[in-house]
C-alpha positions, 0 to 999 in steps of 0.5 A: 792551759793546753788546748787540743782540737780535733786531734787525729793519730793513726798507725799503719792506716789504723786510727787510734785517736779520732778527732779528740778536742779538750782543754786542760786547765791551769792549776787543776788536776786533769785526768785522762781515763778509759779502758786499755786500748782507748788511746790514753797513752798515745794521746799523752805521747802526742801532748808531750810531743813524742808523737806527731799528730796527723791532723788537728792542733795542740796548743800550749798557751795559745801557740800550736806545738807544730808551729814552734821552732826548734829553739821554742820546742827546746824551751817548751821541753824544759817547761814540761815535768814528767812522772813515768809509770815505773818512776824511771829512776837511774839505778846507778844514781843516788836519789839526789843525783836522779833529781838533779839530772834535769838541771844537769841536762838543761841548765848551767847551774853550779853543783852548789846551786843544783844541790840547793834546789834539789834539797828544796824539792826533796823536802817538799815531797817529804823524802827524809834522809834519802839523798844518798840512797840508791833506788834499790834501797827505797820503797815504791812510794819513795821512788814515786816521790823521787820521780815527782821531785825530779819532775818539778825541780825545773819549776815546770809550767806543765806536769804529766803523770803516766799511771802515777799510782801503778804498783802502789798499795791503796794508802800510798796511792792516796798519799801520792795523789794528794801530793800531786794535787798539792803541788799543782795548786802551789806551783799553779801548773797544768797537770795532766794525769793518765790513770785507770785508778778510780781512787784517783778519780774520786780524790783529785778528779777536778777535770776528767776526760774519758776516752773510748775507742780513740774518741772523747766519750765524756768529760766532767769532774769527780762529782759529775761522774757519779751522776752521769748516765753515759753508758760507756762511763758507767760501764767503766767506772762501775767495774770498780768495787770501790766505786760501787761501795762509795757511790751512794754515800758520795752522791748524798754528800754531793747533794748536801754540798750543792744544797748548802751552796744554793 
């Protein structure tokens, strides 16, 4: 679990994050959503330790990030998996070499061990006959799968994804969403996803944090977001034509599920 309390971050005297508190739960897909300029990217970078917060605290398993020694930070870094918005693959490396890169950086494994482990995650993300292909030879969806494989090759406790569906067609985006959620459950990891994709919200939004102007304006899940009367949230989500189309049917399905549970 990751716990955030009253996090503040400013640049040149301008506050970007204004006292955000939240919990990101283990074994769940935790989504951060909001309009451009809401603070999502800065917040994600603070969670990753790429930016130092001005005040407040960020805890990984009950230990504050700022209180960790250099050695402890190094260990934590190895427990973090990251899927970047543009996949961020090395163009000069093959698919398998890209996936093995974190092991080369942070472990003393032999080449045989690294190849064995990389083949395991290649199989898990359903990359077929792609080991020796270059990034320029594979599709956008396959690049995302490579990025996910690289992110989980070190068996991370935490997985961060920055706009994982960026540039993908709707069908491929759903497949990537489902893959991320499956891996979250299988590895029992804490997954944090920065996204503007309402499809992701509806498909895998087990915990959703909505940011507006650097503040947490709402939190809930994929069922609750359909019923909220929070104007900031509704103005954001109803800008999606897909959301408008499925809202009525989705609410009926939710009501039916809740009645069955009762």
